[in-house]
N, C-alpha and C positions, 0 to 999 in steps of 0.2 A: 489773130491773137485770141479772139473770143472763142474760136473753134478749139484751139489748144486747151483753153480753160475748161470747156465742156468735156473734152477728152480726158483730161486729168481728173475731173470730178467723177466721170463715169468709172474710170479705173479704180479710184479710191473707194467708191460705193461697192464695186464688185469685190474688191479685196475684203472689205468689212463684212459683207454678206457671206463670203467664203469662210472667213474665220469664225463667224457666228455659227454657221452650219457645222463646221468641224467641232466646235465646242459643244454644240447640242448633241452631236453623235457620240462624243466622249462621255458626256454626262449620262446619255442613254445607256451606254455600256456599263458604267458604274452602277446605275440603278438596276440594270438587269442582273449584275453580279450580286448586288446587295439583296435583291429579292430572292435570288437563288440561295444565298447564304442564310437568310431567315428561314426559308423552307427546309434547308438541311438541318438547322438547329432544332426546329419544331419536330422534325422526323427523329432526330437523335434523342430529344427529350421523351418522345412517345415510346421509342424502343427501350430506353432505360427504365421507364415506368412499368413497361410490360415485361421486364427482366430479360429482354433480348440483348444481353450485354455485349456480345461479339459484334453484332450489327451496329449497336449504339456507339461502340468504340471507333469503328470505321467512319461513322458519320461525324463524330466530334473531331476526329483527326482531319478529315476532309474539310470541314468547316474552318478549322483553325488555320490550315495551310492556305485556303482560299482567302481568308480574312487578311493574311499577311500580303497576299498579292494585290488586293484592292487598295493597300496603303491607308485603310481606314483605321486610325489609331484606336478609336473607341471600340470598334468591332474586335480588333485584335485582343484588347484587354478583357472585354466582357466574355468573349468566347474562350480565351485562354483560361480565365479563372473558372468558368463553367466546366471546362474539360478537366481541370485539376479537381474540382468538386466531385466529378464523376468517378475519377480514379481513387478518391479518398473514401467513397461510400463503402459501407460494410460488405455488400455483395460482391464488390470488385477488389477493393483494397490493394491496388497496384501502386504502392507508394514510390517505387523506383521511377515509373513513368511520370508520376505527378511531379517528382523532383526535377526530372528532365524538362518538363513543360515550364515549370517555374523559372529554372535557370535560363531557358530560352526567352521567357518574358522579360527577365532582368536585362539580358543583352539587348533586346529590342527596345525596351523603355529607356535604357541608357543612351542608345543611339539617337532616339527621338527627343531626349532631354526631359523625359517625364519622371521626375524624382519621386513623385507621390506613388506611382505604380511600382517603382522599384522597391519602395519601403513596404508596400502591401505584399509584394512577392516574398520579400525577406521574412516578414511576419508569418506568412503561410509556410515557408520552409521551416521556421522554428517550431510551428505547430506540428508538422509532420514528424520532425525528429523527436519531439516530445512523445508522440504516439508510438514511435519505434523504440522508446526507452533510452534514447541518446540524449540525456538531460543536459549534459555539459554543452554539447553542440547547440541544442535548442536555446539555451541560456545565452550563448555567444551571439546568436542572431538577434534575440530580443534586446540585449544590451547595445548592440551595434545600431539598431533602429532608434532607440531612445537617445543615443549619443548624436546621431544625425539630426533628429527632430529638434534639438536645442536651437538650431539655426533656421528652422522653418516654422510656418504657422499652419499646422494641420492638426487641429484639436481632435478630430475623429480618429486619426492614426495614433495620437497620444493615448486616447482611450483604449484602442485595440491593443496597443503594446503593453500598457499596464495591466489590462485584463488578461492577456495571454500569459504574461510573466507571473501574475498572481496565481493563475491556475497551475502553472508549473511548480511554483513554490509549494502550493498545497499538495501537489502530487508527491513531491520528495519529502513531505512532512515538515517543512519550514513554515509553521502556521503564522508566526509573527510577520514575516515578510509577505506572506500571502494576503493577510488582512490589510497590511499597509498599502500594497499595490492595488488591491480591489477598491479601497477607499479613494486612492488617488484617481482611479478611472472615473469616479463620480464627478470630479471637478470639471471634466471635459465633456459632460453630457448636457445638452440643452434641457431645460426644465420641462418642456412639453414632449420630450421623447421618452414616453413611459416604458417602451419595450426595452431600451438600453438601461434605463434606471432599474427595472426589474432584474435584468441579468446581473448588474453590478451588485445589488443587495443579495441576490441568490449566491453569487460567488463569495461574498463576505460570510454568509451563513455556512457555506461549505468549508471555509477555512478553519472552523473550530473543530476540536476533537470531541469524541464521545463523552469526555469528562466535563464538557461545558454545554449541557443540553439547554440551559436557559438562554445562552447566547445564540445557539442555533435557532431556537424558537423565536427570539426577538427579531432577528434580521429576516427570517423567513416570513414572519407576519407582516413586516414592512413591505415585502415583495407582494403579498396577497392583497395589499391595499389598492393595487393597480389591476386587480383581477375581477372586475365587475361584469364583464361581458360573458354571455353564455353561448355556446359551450366554451369553457376555459381553454387557453392554449397550453402548449407544452411546458413553458417556463412556470406557469401557475401550478400545473400538476406536480412539477418537481418541488415547488415551494411547499405545497400541502403535504407531499410525501415527507419532506424534512421536518415539518411540524409534527406529523404523526410519529416519526422516528424519535423526536425529542421527548414526546410523551411516553413512548415505549421505554426509553432510557431511564425515565423517572418512575417506571413501573406503573404508569397510568394507562393500562392497556385498553380499557373501555373508552376513555377519551380519545385515544389514538385511532381506534376503529371508527368512532363517530366522525372524526376529521375526514377520513377517506370516504366513508359512505355519504357524507353530506356534501362533499365538494368534488369528488372524482367519479365520473361514469366510466367504469373500466371497459365497457363495450364500445365506447366512442373513440378509444385510442386507435389511431390509424395504423396500417401496416408499417408505414415508414417509421413511426414512433416505436413500434415493436422491434424494429431492426437495430435500435441503438441501446444505450444504457437505461433508458427510462423504464421500459416495461419489465425487464427482469429484476431491476432494483425495487420497483413497486411491488412485485410479487414476493420478493424476499422480505420486505417490510411487513406485508400482510401475514406471511408465514410466521415471522417473529412475534407479531401481535397475538395471533391465534395460539401460538405455543405458550405465550405468557398467560392467556386466558384458559389454558389447559384443554383447548379444543384441538387435540393432537391429530385427528383425521383431517381436519380442514388445514391445519398447519402443514401436514405432509403434502397435500395437493399443491399448495402454493410453493413450497420448497422445491418440489419436483419440476414445476413449471419454470421457476427461476433457474434451476440446475440445467435444464435443457437449453435455455438461451445462453447461459454462461459457457456451456460446453461449445456451442456453435461459435461464440465470440472469442474463445480461447483466453478468457479473462482469468488468469491463474489465481490471484488473490481472492476474487469474489467466488471462484469455484471452490477453493479450500474452505472458505467461510460457510458456503451453502452445504458442502458435504458434511462438515461438522454438525450443522443444524439438522441435517437429514439423519445422521447417525443418532443424535440425541432423541429425535422424534421416533425413530424406529424402536429405540430402546424403551421409550415410554409406552409404546404400543405392544411391547412384548415380542417384537420381531427381532430377536437377537442376532440371527444369522445375517439378515440384511444390514443390521447395524455394524457388525464386524466387517462385512464386505465393503461397505462405504469407507470405513476407517482404513482398510488396507489400500484403498485407492488414493488416500490423501498423501501418503509418505512420498511417492515419486514426484508429486507436485511441489513438495516443500523445498527440494533442492533448487527448482526453477524459481520459486518465490525468493529464496535466499539470494540468488544472483540479482534479482530485481532490487532487493533491499540494499545490496552492496553498491549498485549503480546509483541509487538515491543518496546513500550516505556519502559516496564519493562526490556527487554534485554539491551536496550541502557543505562538505569540507572545503571544496574549491572556492565556493562563494565566500565562506568565512576567511579563508586564507587570502583571497584577493582583497577583501575589505581591510584586513589587518595591514597588508602591504601598502594599500592606498592611504590608509590612515597615517602610517609611519612616514610615508613620502610627504604628505601634506604638512605634518608637524615639522619635519626636517627642513622643508622649503621655507616655512615661516621663519625659522631660526636663521637660515642662510640670508634671507632678505634683510633681517635686522642687522646682521654683521657686515653686509656688503658696504654699507655707508661708512663703516669705521675703518676696516682694513681689507683690502682686496685679497690679500694672501689667505685670510681665514675663509673666504668664500670658496676658494679652490680646495682648501683643506676639508671644508665641510662637504663639498661635492665628493671628494674621495671617500670620506667617512660614510656618506650616503650609499655609495656603491658597495662598500664592504658590508654595511648593514643589510642591504638588499640581498647580497650573496648568502649571508648568514641565514636570513629569513627563508630564502628558497631552499637552502640545505636542510634547515630545520623542518620545513614543510614536507620535503621529500622523506626525511627520516620518520616523521609522524605518519605518513601514508604507509611506509613499509611496516611500521610497528602495528598500525591498524589492521593491515592484511594478515600479519603474522598472528596476532592475538585472535582475530576472527577465525582463521583457519584452525588454530589449536582448539578453540571452543567448538567448532563444527565437529572435529574428530572426537573430542571428549564427550559431546552430546550423544554421538552415535555409540560410543563405548558405554556410556551410562545407560542408554536404552538397551544395549545388548546384555549388560550386567543385570538390569532389573527384570528383563524378560528372557533370561538364559534358558537354554533347552532343558537343563536338569530340573529347574523349578517348574517349567511348563509340563514336562513329562510327569512329575510327581503329582501336580495339580490335576491333570487329566486322568491319571490313574485313580486318584481319590474320587473324581467325578464318576468314573466308570464303576467304581466300587459301590457308590450310592445307587447307580442305575441297576446293577446286578442284584442288589438287595431290595429292589423295588421301593426304595425310599425316594419317591418322585419329588416330594416337597423339598427335601434337603438338596436333591440334585438340581432342582430349579433355582433355589436360593444360591447354591454354590456357583452355578453357571452365570447367574446375574451378577454376583460379586466379581467373578473372573472377567466378564465382558466389561464391567465398569472400570476395573483396574487397568485392563489393557487400553481402553479408550483414554483414561486419564493420563497414563504413562506416555502414550503416543503423543497426546496433545502437549504435555509438559516437556517432552524431550527436545522440542525445537526452540525452547526459550531458555535464556540465561536465568530468569527468575520466574516465580510463580506465586499466586495468592496463597497466604498461609492456610486458609480453610480448604483450598483444593489439595494442598500437600497433606493436610491432616486426613482428608478423605482417602487419598492414595494409601497412606500408612494404615488406616483402619481396615481398608479392603484387603491389603496385603496380610495383616496380622490375622484377620478372620479366615482367610484362605489357608494360612499355615496352621491355625488351630484345627481346622477341618482335616487337614492332611495328617497331623500328628494325633488325631482323635482326642483333642482337647487335653493333652498331657501337660499343658501349661496354662496359667491364667494371666490375664493382662489387666492392668489398671491405668486409666488415663487421668492425669491431673493437669488440666489445661487452664491457664489463666483466662477468665471470662473476658477481660478487657482486650486481650489479643484477638479473640474470636470476633468481638465487636469491631475492632479497628481493621482487622483483616489486612495486615501489611504485606508488601511484596518481600519475599525472601529468596535466596539462591535455591534453585530447583534441584531435586534428587540428591540431597546431601544426607538427610536423616535416615532414609530407608536402608542403605547398605549396612549401617551399624545395628539397626533392629534385626536385619537378616543375620548378622554375625551373632547377636545374642541368642537367637532362636536355634540356628544350626550349630554353632560352636558350643554354646552354653548348655543347651538342653538335650543334645543328641545322646550323650553318655551319662545323663543325670538319672539317678535311681529314684529320687523322690519327684513330686510334682513341681514343675517349673513355675516361677513367678517373674513376670515382666512388668516393670513400672516405667511409664513414659510421662515425664513431668516437664511442662513448658511454662516458663514465667517471663515477665517483661523485665529487662534490665537496662534502664535508661533508654538509649537509642538502639539497643540490640535485643535479641531474643535468646534466652538461655534454655537449652533443651538437655534434660538429663535422662539417660537410658540405663536403667538399673536391672540386673538379672541375678538370680541365685544359682547360676550355672557352675560348671566345674572349674572355671578360671582359665586364664590365658596359658599358664604353664602346661596344663593337661591338654589343652587344645592344640598347642604347637606340635607336640609329639604325634598327636592323632592326625593333624592336617597333612603331614608328609605322605600318608598313605591314602588320603581321601581327596579325589579330584575336585569334588564340589566345594570342599573347604579351601582348596587352592584358588578356586574361582572367587571365593569371598575375599581372599587376601588381595586379589587383583582388583576387585571392585573397590576395596578400601583405598588401594593405591591410586586408582583413577579419581576417586573423590578428593584425595589430597592434592592431586595435580590440578583439578578444577578450582579448588580453594586457593591454590598458589596463583593461578591466573586471575581469579577474581580479586585477589589482594592488590594486583597491579592497577586495576581499573576502579576500585571502590575506595572511598575515603577511610572507612573503618574496616579493619581486617578480621575475617572470620578465623576462628581457632577451634581446635579439637584437643581434648585432654582425656586420656584413658587411665583409669585408676583401678587397681586390683583390690578387692574386698576380702578381709580375713576375719575368722572367728577369734575368740580369746586365745585359743591354743594355736594360733597362726595357721589354721587350716583355711584353704580357699573357700569362700562362700559366695563368689560371684564377681561380676565386673560392673563398673560404672563408667559410662562415656558421657563427657560434658562437652556439648557443642555450643559455641557462641556464634550466632548468626547475625549479620547486620541486616537492617531493613533497607530496602532500595526504593527511592522515590522517583527517579527519572527513568521511565519505561518508554520504549518506542511504541508508537501507535501504528498498527498495520492498516493504514488507510489505502483504498484502492481506486477511488474514482478520480480520474485525471481531469474530468470536465467540471460539471456543476453540482454533482452529488456530494453529500456529506460523507467523508471518509469514515468507514467503520469496519 
């Protein structure tokens, strides 16, 4: 009996020792795999840093597949997100592969029951779609995460979700929602986490438009309260850049330059930072400040640097803005040929920019439409709950009514979208037509002929002045042709440049008198663009072409309550004589088409503005009923709500 007990004890000990040895061997294999995994990740990081992107991609892929085989959940998540970060970076930008890895992470995390990692991957997917310009899809992911988080206790994910969604609202120009979400993200940040607090306040400052420089400055200064360490980090550099920009907006260029010189060491910005939005935006800010200080050569150097980086990044909005600034700077330096060359490069980019604007507007409209539907549903549900306790029949009736209301709202929303696209497309076509009418070949041919005449007569001073006026007119017309509205003072500059060129062309055979209300110049309101010029062109070409005496043109602009009244008076031959002459003259036929195009633009503007623009043409006669000219009365509304072309989707202030 005792022998049997000893045998059983021996067998049990042998079994335990065997199992322990097997467990040790298995653990040793996992350790070996983990060590191999860490070495592969270090190698991938090193290759990426040294720009060996093809080898780095292979290393990251190998590490991710190996991590899934080890069944180490933490390694799968950390390496998966590191791989996504690699594909998102500027030098690679393979968003398709990044999306594939994230979807694979979501499937893996769902199987292992790790909801937190699923939400992180969904937020990252939203960020990528936002970068791709698919704002509606990005918003869907952010809303989905916030909906799921209501049943979880993940404050850090709440912060990330509100932070990302706030940045998206800022990108599409919905500043109120952007500020609201950025402030909500602050609630979920621990008081000792200064890095995340800085990011939140920087996002709030970026949500304000250029018309609110004091707010930009206020929240950016709060960010810099946490920037005591030297050298300062990337977030602090962005905050000081925004403070400098706010001073520039307030025309305090010296203070703006001091902010940058006292707080930012440009030579210390690392290559990684130069690879994203920080460095080119900072260069553009410095260029704008130097331009404001009339240091045009310095401004040119900064704008050229910013331009080079924005070209590499393919940032259309920032590129257009920088090209416009370069054109202005070249003009100030007297380099008119370079100025015109840059302006010609802008036009092809503006169609691409228009597509981006349409996508942003569509996202904003969908958000508003959804909120309206949700609000109506909530109100109807409250009414139904009150009526359920009284009569059950009315609850079913209310449900039916709710369904009908929902269908009506959806139909109305669909019609509004169609109307939006229709009006937008018409405006695009009419803008191009307006540009063609203002810069028609006949006008340009005559203008260049006049310029050639000055050159042949060796009147270099007149030729130079004439060329400067022409380049200024072309630049202003090109800039204004993309907008529905324009500042009054900019429109006045275009008119004066145009009239001056025509006087040079006609050898000053007519005089012009400007009678402009000083209050309008000071207020500088927004008015519909390219409306006044075609009628001035009519007065000069129609009225003065067959006039025996010297022509007189009077342009009078006065304020009329909430509108602007413009009178164009000439002592020309009158409309009757012009009509018979225009049948044989192609240039006059062009002017009639320009007037027709202007009327079509006014008709569309009447549909989207509260006050309607109007035009009245009046024939003037002497005592003996002889024609003595024409008077055109244009009543233009002032426009308050203008779109702001913000471009920075991240933490920079839109400008």
